[in-house]
ChimeraX commands (.cxc) that place a marker at each C-alpha (Angstrom):
marker #1 position 5.56,-15.69,20.79 radius 0.5
marker #1 position 4.28,-17.39,17.53 radius 0.5
marker #1 position 2.15,-16.02,14.70 radius 0.5
marker #1 position -0.26,-17.89,12.19 radius 0.5
marker #1 position 1.22,-17.99,8.64 radius 0.5
marker #1 position -2.63,-17.84,7.16 radius 0.5
marker #1 position -4.46,-14.65,8.66 radius 0.5
marker #1 position -8.23,-15.19,8.87 radius 0.5
marker #1 position -9.26,-12.22,9.53 radius 0.5
marker #1 position -8.21,-9.32,6.60 radius 0.5
marker #1 position -8.87,-5.37,6.49 radius 0.5
marker #1 position -7.71,-4.02,2.84 radius 0.5
marker #1 position -8.17,-0.38,2.18 radius 0.5
marker #1 position -8.01,0.86,-1.07 radius 0.5
marker #1 position -9.30,-3.03,-1.89 radius 0.5
marker #1 position -10.65,-1.69,-5.39 radius 0.5
marker #1 position -7.44,-0.63,-6.36 radius 0.5
marker #1 position -5.10,-2.68,-8.81 radius 0.5
marker #1 position -3.17,-5.08,-5.91 radius 0.5
marker #1 position -6.12,-4.73,-3.52 radius 0.5
marker #1 position -8.43,-5.67,-6.09 radius 0.5
marker #1 position -5.81,-8.65,-6.56 radius 0.5
marker #1 position -4.97,-9.09,-2.74 radius 0.5
marker #1 position -8.67,-9.72,-1.88 radius 0.5
marker #1 position -8.89,-12.70,-4.02 radius 0.5
marker #1 position -5.73,-13.72,-3.34 radius 0.5
marker #1 position -6.88,-14.55,0.54 radius 0.5
marker #1 position -10.27,-15.03,-0.14 radius 0.5
marker #1 position -10.66,-18.96,1.40 radius 0.5
marker #1 position -13.44,-20.62,3.56 radius 0.5
marker #1 position -13.03,-19.49,7.06 radius 0.5
marker #1 position -11.57,-16.45,6.00 radius 0.5
marker #1 position -12.88,-12.85,6.97 radius 0.5
marker #1 position -12.26,-10.00,4.39 radius 0.5
marker #1 position -12.60,-6.26,5.20 radius 0.5
marker #1 position -13.27,-4.31,1.77 radius 0.5
marker #1 position -12.85,-0.98,1.82 radius 0.5
marker #1 position -13.24,1.54,-1.11 radius 0.5
marker #1 position -15.05,4.20,-2.38 radius 0.5
marker #1 position -17.36,2.76,-5.03 radius 0.5
marker #1 position -19.91,0.69,-3.11 radius 0.5
marker #1 position -20.48,-1.39,-6.46 radius 0.5
marker #1 position -16.89,-2.13,-7.22 radius 0.5
marker #1 position -16.66,-3.49,-3.86 radius 0.5
marker #1 position -19.98,-5.43,-4.73 radius 0.5
marker #1 position -18.61,-6.92,-7.45 radius 0.5
marker #1 position -15.59,-7.81,-5.37 radius 0.5
marker #1 position -17.72,-8.87,-2.59 radius 0.5
marker #1 position -19.65,-11.11,-5.17 radius 0.5
marker #1 position -16.15,-13.04,-6.24 radius 0.5
marker #1 position -14.60,-13.73,-3.14 radius 0.5
marker #1 position -17.56,-14.95,-1.36 radius 0.5
marker #1 position -17.54,-17.47,-4.45 radius 0.5
marker #1 position -14.16,-18.63,-3.07 radius 0.5
marker #1 position -15.59,-19.25,0.35 radius 0.5
marker #1 position -14.35,-16.12,1.74 radius 0.5
marker #1 position -16.72,-14.26,4.32 radius 0.5
marker #1 position -16.83,-10.69,3.60 radius 0.5
marker #1 position -17.65,-7.13,4.83 radius 0.5
marker #1 position -18.15,-3.70,3.28 radius 0.5
marker #1 position -16.95,-0.34,4.14 radius 0.5
marker #1 position -17.68,2.48,1.68 radius 0.5
marker #1 position -16.34,5.26,2.74 radius 0.5
marker #1 position -13.41,7.71,1.33 radius 0.5
marker #1 position -10.14,7.64,3.44 radius 0.5
marker #1 position -9.68,11.57,3.23 radius 0.5
marker #1 position -12.34,11.53,5.70 radius 0.5
marker #1 position -9.98,10.70,8.75 radius 0.5
marker #1 position -12.39,10.46,11.20 radius 0.5
marker #1 position -14.67,8.57,9.79 radius 0.5
marker #1 position -12.01,6.44,8.77 radius 0.5
marker #1 position -10.77,5.91,12.08 radius 0.5
marker #1 position -14.05,5.11,13.18 radius 0.5
marker #1 position -14.56,2.54,11.11 radius 0.5
marker #1 position -11.21,0.83,11.70 radius 0.5
marker #1 position -11.73,1.20,15.68 radius 0.5
marker #1 position -15.27,-0.47,14.92 radius 0.5
marker #1 position -13.92,-3.12,12.95 radius 0.5
marker #1 position -10.41,-3.53,14.87 radius 0.5
marker #1 position -13.31,-4.43,18.25 radius 0.5
marker #1 position -15.58,-6.85,16.82 radius 0.5
marker #1 position -13.42,-8.65,14.49 radius 0.5
marker #1 position -9.92,-8.50,15.58 radius 0.5
marker #1 position -8.12,-8.59,11.84 radius 0.5
marker #1 position -4.95,-10.25,12.09 radius 0.5
marker #1 position -3.76,-8.75,8.79 radius 0.5
marker #1 position -4.43,-4.67,7.88 radius 0.5
marker #1 position -3.24,-3.96,4.56 radius 0.5
marker #1 position -3.19,-0.14,4.27 radius 0.5
marker #1 position -3.79,0.07,0.22 radius 0.5
marker #1 position -5.60,3.00,-0.74 radius 0.5
marker #1 position -3.43,5.21,-2.52 radius 0.5
marker #1 position -3.29,8.42,-5.23 radius 0.5
marker #1 position -0.64,9.45,-8.01 radius 0.5
marker #1 position -0.31,13.05,-9.75 radius 0.5
marker #1 position 2.50,14.68,-11.65 radius 0.5
marker #1 position 4.05,17.45,-13.45 radius 0.5
marker #1 position 2.25,18.13,-16.47 radius 0.5
marker #1 position 3.27,16.83,-19.91 radius 0.5
marker #1 position 5.03,20.93,-21.04 radius 0.5
marker #1 position 7.09,20.93,-17.46 radius 0.5
marker #1 position 3.62,22.46,-15.39 radius 0.5
marker #1 position 3.77,22.06,-11.58 radius 0.5
marker #1 position 1.50,19.76,-9.72 radius 0.5
marker #1 position -1.72,20.85,-9.34 radius 0.5
marker #1 position -2.12,22.39,-5.19 radius 0.5
marker #1 position -5.60,20.25,-5.44 radius 0.5
marker #1 position -4.38,17.29,-6.37 radius 0.5
marker #1 position -0.68,17.36,-4.38 radius 0.5
marker #1 position -3.03,17.58,-0.86 radius 0.5
marker #1 position -5.13,15.08,-2.11 radius 0.5
marker #1 position -2.94,12.62,-2.37 radius 0.5
marker #1 position -0.84,13.28,0.44 radius 0.5
marker #1 position -4.16,13.32,2.17 radius 0.5
marker #1 position -4.70,9.91,1.15 radius 0.5
marker #1 position -1.03,8.62,0.98 radius 0.5
marker #1 position 0.29,9.61,3.95 radius 0.5
marker #1 position -2.42,11.24,6.35 radius 0.5
marker #1 position -5.22,8.27,5.93 radius 0.5
marker #1 position -2.18,5.75,6.40 radius 0.5
marker #1 position -1.48,7.12,9.58 radius 0.5
marker #1 position -4.98,7.07,10.61 radius 0.5
marker #1 position -5.02,3.55,9.80 radius 0.5
marker #1 position -2.19,2.14,11.67 radius 0.5
marker #1 position -3.29,4.59,14.93 radius 0.5
marker #1 position -6.77,2.86,14.78 radius 0.5
marker #1 position -5.92,-0.45,14.41 radius 0.5
marker #1 position -2.99,-0.55,17.03 radius 0.5
marker #1 position -5.00,-0.16,20.53 radius 0.5
marker #1 position -6.79,-3.39,19.40 radius 0.5
marker #1 position -3.43,-5.65,18.11 radius 0.5
marker #1 position -0.71,-4.56,21.21 radius 0.5
marker #1 position -3.65,-5.02,23.56 radius 0.5
marker #1 position -3.77,-9.15,22.56 radius 0.5
marker #1 position 0.05,-8.74,21.54 radius 0.5
marker #1 position -0.25,-10.37,17.87 radius 0.5
marker #1 position -1.58,-8.50,14.63 radius 0.5
marker #1 position 0.47,-7.26,10.93 radius 0.5
marker #1 position 0.18,-4.09,9.37 radius 0.5
marker #1 position 1.39,-3.73,5.89 radius 0.5
marker #1 position 2.11,-0.45,4.43 radius 0.5
marker #1 position 2.56,0.59,1.00 radius 0.5
marker #1 position 5.32,2.71,-0.26 radius 0.5
marker #1 position 6.72,2.08,-3.68 radius 0.5
marker #1 position 10.28,2.35,-5.58 radius 0.5
marker #1 position 9.69,5.51,-5.84 radius 0.5
marker #1 position 10.42,5.57,-2.02 radius 0.5
marker #1 position 13.99,5.37,-2.94 radius 0.5
marker #1 position 14.95,7.90,-4.85 radius 0.5
marker #1 position 12.27,10.88,-6.28 radius 0.5
marker #1 position 11.49,11.33,-10.12 radius 0.5
marker #1 position 11.11,14.12,-11.41 radius 0.5
marker #1 position 7.79,13.45,-12.83 radius 0.5
marker #1 position 5.95,12.66,-9.90 radius 0.5
marker #1 position 7.54,14.73,-6.79 radius 0.5
marker #1 position 4.37,14.37,-4.55 radius 0.5
marker #1 position 3.73,10.78,-5.03 radius 0.5
marker #1 position 7.29,9.97,-4.57 radius 0.5
marker #1 position 7.52,12.15,-1.29 radius 0.5
marker #1 position 4.51,10.47,-0.05 radius 0.5
marker #1 position 6.04,7.05,-0.41 radius 0.5
marker #1 position 9.46,8.05,1.34 radius 0.5
marker #1 position 7.50,9.45,4.18 radius 0.5
marker #1 position 5.76,5.54,4.62 radius 0.5
marker #1 position 8.79,3.99,3.81 radius 0.5
marker #1 position 10.85,5.66,6.80 radius 0.5
marker #1 position 7.43,5.03,9.13 radius 0.5
marker #1 position 6.72,1.70,8.57 radius 0.5
marker #1 position 10.42,0.78,9.28 radius 0.5
marker #1 position 10.09,2.86,12.40 radius 0.5
marker #1 position 6.86,1.94,14.09 radius 0.5
marker #1 position 8.19,-1.90,13.27 radius 0.5
marker #1 position 11.44,-1.70,15.79 radius 0.5
marker #1 position 9.36,0.09,17.89 radius 0.5
marker #1 position 6.26,-2.75,18.11 radius 0.5
marker #1 position 8.06,-5.86,17.40 radius 0.5
marker #1 position 8.64,-6.38,20.50 radius 0.5
marker #1 position 5.04,-6.54,21.42 radius 0.5
marker #1 position 4.40,-9.16,18.69 radius 0.5
marker #1 position 3.08,-6.69,16.53 radius 0.5
marker #1 position 4.40,-6.76,13.09 radius 0.5
marker #1 position 4.68,-4.62,10.17 radius 0.5
marker #1 position 5.90,-4.43,6.72 radius 0.5
marker #1 position 6.59,-1.67,4.01 radius 0.5
marker #1 position 5.36,-3.50,0.61 radius 0.5
marker #1 position 7.69,-1.48,-2.16 radius 0.5
marker #1 position 6.30,-2.82,-5.83 radius 0.5
marker #1 position 7.85,-1.10,-9.09 radius 0.5
marker #1 position 5.42,-0.77,-11.62 radius 0.5
marker #1 position 2.20,-3.04,-11.58 radius 0.5
marker #1 position -0.83,-2.64,-14.13 radius 0.5
marker #1 position -3.24,-0.54,-13.02 radius 0.5
marker #1 position -5.42,2.28,-13.93 radius 0.5
marker #1 position -2.84,4.15,-11.38 radius 0.5
marker #1 position 0.57,3.40,-13.38 radius 0.5
marker #1 position -1.21,3.63,-16.64 radius 0.5
marker #1 position -1.78,6.79,-16.27 radius 0.5
marker #1 position 1.76,7.83,-15.17 radius 0.5
marker #1 position 4.29,9.35,-16.76 radius 0.5
marker #1 position 7.69,8.12,-17.71 radius 0.5
marker #1 position 8.30,4.16,-18.97 radius 0.5
marker #1 position 7.56,1.66,-16.92 radius 0.5
marker #1 position 10.52,-1.27,-17.29 radius 0.5
marker #1 position 9.70,-4.85,-15.45 radius 0.5
marker #1 position 5.51,-3.99,-15.67 radius 0.5
marker #1 position 4.00,-7.06,-13.12 radius 0.5
marker #1 position 0.57,-7.76,-13.15 radius 0.5
marker #1 position -1.64,-7.33,-10.33 radius 0.5
marker #1 position -1.82,-11.02,-9.31 radius 0.5
marker #1 position 1.85,-11.49,-9.79 radius 0.5
marker #1 position 2.32,-8.87,-7.10 radius 0.5
marker #1 position -0.24,-9.95,-4.70 radius 0.5
marker #1 position 1.39,-13.70,-4.84 radius 0.5
marker #1 position 5.13,-11.83,-4.02 radius 0.5
marker #1 position 3.19,-10.00,-1.20 radius 0.5
marker #1 position 1.62,-12.62,0.39 radius 0.5
marker #1 position 4.68,-14.61,0.38 radius 0.5
marker #1 position 6.99,-11.47,2.17 radius 0.5
marker #1 position 3.92,-11.38,4.98 radius 0.5
marker #1 position 3.73,-14.82,5.74 radius 0.5
marker #1 position 7.71,-14.41,5.77 radius 0.5
marker #1 position 7.53,-11.29,8.10 radius 0.5
marker #1 position 9.75,-9.44,6.12 radius 0.5
marker #1 position 10.39,-6.11,6.64 radius 0.5
marker #1 position 10.75,-4.38,3.28 radius 0.5
marker #1 position 8.80,-6.40,0.72 radius 0.5
marker #1 position 10.12,-4.86,-2.84 radius 0.5
marker #1 position 9.51,-6.01,-6.25 radius 0.5
marker #1 position 10.98,-6.59,-9.00 radius 0.5
marker #1 position 14.78,-7.12,-8.12 radius 0.5
marker #1 position 16.19,-5.81,-11.24 radius 0.5
marker #1 position 14.55,-2.14,-10.90 radius 0.5
marker #1 position 14.66,-2.48,-6.79 radius 0.5
marker #1 position 17.94,-2.76,-6.89 radius 0.5
marker #1 position 18.67,0.11,-9.66 radius 0.5
marker #1 position 15.83,2.59,-7.89 radius 0.5
marker #1 position 18.55,1.82,-4.48 radius 0.5
marker #1 position 21.68,3.16,-6.05 radius 0.5
marker #1 position 19.70,5.81,-7.55 radius 0.5
marker #1 position 19.10,6.90,-4.13 radius 0.5
marker #1 position 22.46,6.47,-3.17 radius 0.5
marker #1 position 25.20,7.58,-5.85 radius 0.5
marker #1 position 25.68,11.32,-5.84 radius 0.5
marker #1 position 22.89,13.12,-6.71 radius 0.5
marker #1 position 24.50,14.74,-9.99 radius 0.5
marker #1 position 24.49,10.98,-11.45 radius 0.5
marker #1 position 21.17,10.02,-10.21 radius 0.5
marker #1 position 19.90,12.85,-12.75 radius 0.5
marker #1 position 22.32,12.40,-15.51 radius 0.5
marker #1 position 20.70,8.45,-14.98 radius 0.5
marker #1 position 16.93,9.81,-14.80 radius 0.5
marker #1 position 17.30,12.21,-17.72 radius 0.5
marker #1 position 18.70,9.33,-20.18 radius 0.5
marker #1 position 15.55,7.36,-18.92 radius 0.5
marker #1 position 13.61,9.59,-19.95 radius 0.5
marker #1 position 11.71,10.35,-16.32 radius 0.5
marker #1 position 12.46,14.17,-16.23 radius 0.5
marker #1 position 10.69,16.73,-18.20 radius 0.5
marker link #1:1,2 radius 0.2
marker link #1:2,3 radius 0.2
marker link #1:3,4 radius 0.2
marker link #1:4,5 radius 0.2
marker link #1:5,6 radius 0.2
marker link #1:6,7 radius 0.2
marker link #1:7,8 radius 0.2
marker link #1:8,9 radius 0.2
marker link #1:9,10 radius 0.2
marker link #1:10,11 radius 0.2
marker link #1:11,12 radius 0.2
marker link #1:12,13 radius 0.2
marker link #1:13,14 radius 0.2
marker link #1:14,15 radius 0.2
marker link #1:15,16 radius 0.2
marker link #1:16,17 radius 0.2
marker link #1:17,18 radius 0.2
marker link #1:18,19 radius 0.2
marker link #1:19,20 radius 0.2
marker link #1:20,21 radius 0.2
marker link #1:21,22 radius 0.2
marker link #1:22,23 radius 0.2
marker link #1:23,24 radius 0.2
marker link #1:24,25 radius 0.2
marker link #1:25,26 radius 0.2
marker link #1:26,27 radius 0.2
marker link #1:27,28 radius 0.2
marker link #1:28,29 radius 0.2
marker link #1:29,30 radius 0.2
marker link #1:30,31 radius 0.2
marker link #1:31,32 radius 0.2
marker link #1:32,33 radius 0.2
marker link #1:33,34 radius 0.2
marker link #1:34,35 radius 0.2
marker link #1:35,36 radius 0.2
marker link #1:36,37 radius 0.2
marker link #1:37,38 radius 0.2
marker link #1:38,39 radius 0.2
marker link #1:39,40 radius 0.2
marker link #1:40,41 radius 0.2
marker link #1:41,42 radius 0.2
marker link #1:42,43 radius 0.2
marker link #1:43,44 radius 0.2
marker link #1:44,45 radius 0.2
marker link #1:45,46 radius 0.2
marker link #1:46,47 radius 0.2
marker link #1:47,48 radius 0.2
marker link #1:48,49 radius 0.2
marker link #1:49,50 radius 0.2
marker link #1:50,51 radius 0.2
marker link #1:51,52 radius 0.2
marker link #1:52,53 radius 0.2
marker link #1:53,54 radius 0.2
marker link #1:54,55 radius 0.2
marker link #1:55,56 radius 0.2
marker link #1:56,57 radius 0.2
marker link #1:57,58 radius 0.2
marker link #1:58,59 radius 0.2
marker link #1:59,60 radius 0.2
marker link #1:60,61 radius 0.2
marker link #1:61,62 radius 0.2
marker link #1:62,63 radius 0.2
marker link #1:63,64 radius 0.2
marker link #1:64,65 radius 0.2
marker link #1:65,66 radius 0.2
marker link #1:66,67 radius 0.2
marker link #1:67,68 radius 0.2
marker link #1:68,69 radius 0.2
marker link #1:69,70 radius 0.2
marker link #1:70,71 radius 0.2
marker link #1:71,72 radius 0.2
marker link #1:72,73 radius 0.2
marker link #1:73,74 radius 0.2
marker link #1:74,75 radius 0.2
marker link #1:75,76 radius 0.2
marker link #1:76,77 radius 0.2
marker link #1:77,78 radius 0.2
marker link #1:78,79 radius 0.2
marker link #1:79,80 radius 0.2
marker link #1:80,81 radius 0.2
marker link #1:81,82 radius 0.2
marker link #1:82,83 radius 0.2
marker link #1:83,84 radius 0.2
marker link #1:84,85 radius 0.2
marker link #1:85,86 radius 0.2
marker link #1:86,87 radius 0.2
marker link #1:87,88 radius 0.2
marker link #1:88,89 radius 0.2
marker link #1:89,90 radius 0.2
marker link #1:90,91 radius 0.2
marker link #1:91,92 radius 0.2
marker link #1:92,93 radius 0.2
marker link #1:93,94 radius 0.2
marker link #1:94,95 radius 0.2
marker link #1:95,96 radius 0.2
marker link #1:96,97 radius 0.2
marker link #1:97,98 radius 0.2
marker link #1:98,99 radius 0.2
marker link #1:99,100 radius 0.2
marker link #1:100,101 radius 0.2
marker link #1:101,102 radius 0.2
marker link #1:102,103 radius 0.2
marker link #1:103,104 radius 0.2
marker link #1:104,105 radius 0.2
marker link #1:105,106 radius 0.2
marker link #1:106,107 radius 0.2
marker link #1:107,108 radius 0.2
marker link #1:108,109 radius 0.2
marker link #1:109,110 radius 0.2
marker link #1:110,111 radius 0.2
marker link #1:111,112 radius 0.2
marker link #1:112,113 radius 0.2
marker link #1:113,114 radius 0.2
marker link #1:114,115 radius 0.2
marker link #1:115,116 radius 0.2
marker link #1:116,117 radius 0.2
marker link #1:117,118 radius 0.2
marker link #1:118,119 radius 0.2
marker link #1:119,120 radius 0.2
marker link #1:120,121 radius 0.2
marker link #1:121,122 radius 0.2
marker link #1:122,123 radius 0.2
marker link #1:123,124 radius 0.2
marker link #1:124,125 radius 0.2
marker link #1:125,126 radius 0.2
marker link #1:126,127 radius 0.2
marker link #1:127,128 radius 0.2
marker link #1:128,129 radius 0.2
marker link #1:129,130 radius 0.2
marker link #1:130,131 radius 0.2
marker link #1:131,132 radius 0.2
marker link #1:132,133 radius 0.2
marker link #1:133,134 radius 0.2
marker link #1:134,135 radius 0.2
marker link #1:135,136 radius 0.2
marker link #1:136,137 radius 0.2
marker link #1:137,138 radius 0.2
marker link #1:138,139 radius 0.2
marker link #1:139,140 radius 0.2
marker link #1:140,141 radius 0.2
marker link #1:141,142 radius 0.2
marker link #1:142,143 radius 0.2
marker link #1:143,144 radius 0.2
marker link #1:144,145 radius 0.2
marker link #1:145,146 radius 0.2
marker link #1:146,147 radius 0.2
marker link #1:147,148 radius 0.2
marker link #1:148,149 radius 0.2
marker link #1:149,150 radius 0.2
marker link #1:150,151 radius 0.2
marker link #1:151,152 radius 0.2
marker link #1:152,153 radius 0.2
marker link #1:153,154 radius 0.2
marker link #1:154,155 radius 0.2
marker link #1:155,156 radius 0.2
marker link #1:156,157 radius 0.2
marker link #1:157,158 radius 0.2
marker link #1:158,159 radius 0.2
marker link #1:159,160 radius 0.2
marker link #1:160,161 radius 0.2
marker link #1:161,162 radius 0.2
marker link #1:162,163 radius 0.2
marker link #1:163,164 radius 0.2
marker link #1:164,165 radius 0.2
marker link #1:165,166 radius 0.2
marker link #1:166,167 radius 0.2
marker link #1:167,168 radius 0.2
marker link #1:168,169 radius 0.2
marker link #1:169,170 radius 0.2
marker link #1:170,171 radius 0.2
marker link #1:171,172 radius 0.2
marker link #1:172,173 radius 0.2
marker link #1:173,174 radius 0.2
marker link #1:174,175 radius 0.2
marker link #1:175,176 radius 0.2
marker link #1:176,177 radius 0.2
marker link #1:177,178 radius 0.2
marker link #1:178,179 radius 0.2
marker link #1:179,180 radius 0.2
marker link #1:180,181 radius 0.2
marker link #1:181,182 radius 0.2
marker link #1:182,183 radius 0.2
marker link #1:183,184 radius 0.2
marker link #1:184,185 radius 0.2
marker link #1:185,186 radius 0.2
marker link #1:186,187 radius 0.2
marker link #1:187,188 radius 0.2
marker link #1:188,189 radius 0.2
marker link #1:189,190 radius 0.2
marker link #1:190,191 radius 0.2
marker link #1:191,192 radius 0.2
marker link #1:192,193 radius 0.2
marker link #1:193,194 radius 0.2
marker link #1:194,195 radius 0.2
marker link #1:195,196 radius 0.2
marker link #1:196,197 radius 0.2
marker link #1:197,198 radius 0.2
marker link #1:198,199 radius 0.2
marker link #1:199,200 radius 0.2
marker link #1:200,201 radius 0.2
marker link #1:201,202 radius 0.2
marker link #1:202,203 radius 0.2
marker link #1:203,204 radius 0.2
marker link #1:204,205 radius 0.2
marker link #1:205,206 radius 0.2
marker link #1:206,207 radius 0.2
marker link #1:207,208 radius 0.2
marker link #1:208,209 radius 0.2
marker link #1:209,210 radius 0.2
marker link #1:210,211 radius 0.2
marker link #1:211,212 radius 0.2
marker link #1:212,213 radius 0.2
marker link #1:213,214 radius 0.2
marker link #1:214,215 radius 0.2
marker link #1:215,216 radius 0.2
marker link #1:216,217 radius 0.2
marker link #1:217,218 radius 0.2
marker link #1:218,219 radius 0.2
marker link #1:219,220 radius 0.2
marker link #1:220,221 radius 0.2
marker link #1:221,222 radius 0.2
marker link #1:222,223 radius 0.2
marker link #1:223,224 radius 0.2
marker link #1:224,225 radius 0.2
marker link #1:225,226 radius 0.2
marker link #1:226,227 radius 0.2
marker link #1:227,228 radius 0.2
marker link #1:228,229 radius 0.2
marker link #1:229,230 radius 0.2
marker link #1:230,231 radius 0.2
marker link #1:231,232 radius 0.2
marker link #1:232,233 radius 0.2
marker link #1:233,234 radius 0.2
marker link #1:234,235 radius 0.2
marker link #1:235,236 radius 0.2
marker link #1:236,237 radius 0.2
marker link #1:237,238 radius 0.2
marker link #1:238,239 radius 0.2
marker link #1:239,240 radius 0.2
marker link #1:240,241 radius 0.2
marker link #1:241,242 radius 0.2
marker link #1:242,243 radius 0.2
marker link #1:243,244 radius 0.2
marker link #1:244,245 radius 0.2
marker link #1:245,246 radius 0.2
marker link #1:246,247 radius 0.2
marker link #1:247,248 radius 0.2
marker link #1:248,249 radius 0.2
marker link #1:249,250 radius 0.2
marker link #1:250,251 radius 0.2
marker link #1:251,252 radius 0.2
marker link #1:252,253 radius 0.2
marker link #1:253,254 radius 0.2
marker link #1:254,255 radius 0.2
marker link #1:255,256 radius 0.2
marker link #1:256,257 radius 0.2
marker link #1:257,258 radius 0.2
view
């Protein structure tokens, strides 16, 4: 079965974030429909104006993805009405241990897991029936290079991204025979408010626009894992396979431990 390399209808959750905000105009073009989800309608309207100026048709969905029932209802509605051939599951949060080693706030950790894990799974669950029925479609899940080896300063975030990586890899193999493509995106540090709020050094920092170009190429090629930048990907992957004591020693040396 052949698939279009240039999707004509794209749903982006977390479209007002750093990478989501760069992906929307990267895909905007005449004949393309963009469905943008975010919490802030004012920010969504700004993005819509930019994307419409590039020729795209833009639909806006303002809701909090932690409302899983509302999220699932929205994704099902637009899946039936617009039939998006690409769903970018980009909504995400971060939290960290305190500067003096205080534990992560429970409410923040719970909200993070609701957004990074439960909302991502709810989006997939709601988008799949229409894609499976027509035997075509693509869903991209956002993990992180922190999903290779948990960082001491962001334990809950690292855990959530490891969960998404494993989930995405599993359903990619499950759905491949049906023509539904699943891709897992593992970015390193990308310029955004969330990135700059994260503790620790940020080597090989990319702009959101550069990340969006890399993601577009990877999705067009149906790469199972779209990970970048290469040096940081290799380093974090190695941290996950070498002995624990050695990886802990390296992370302390790189100032990723409080």
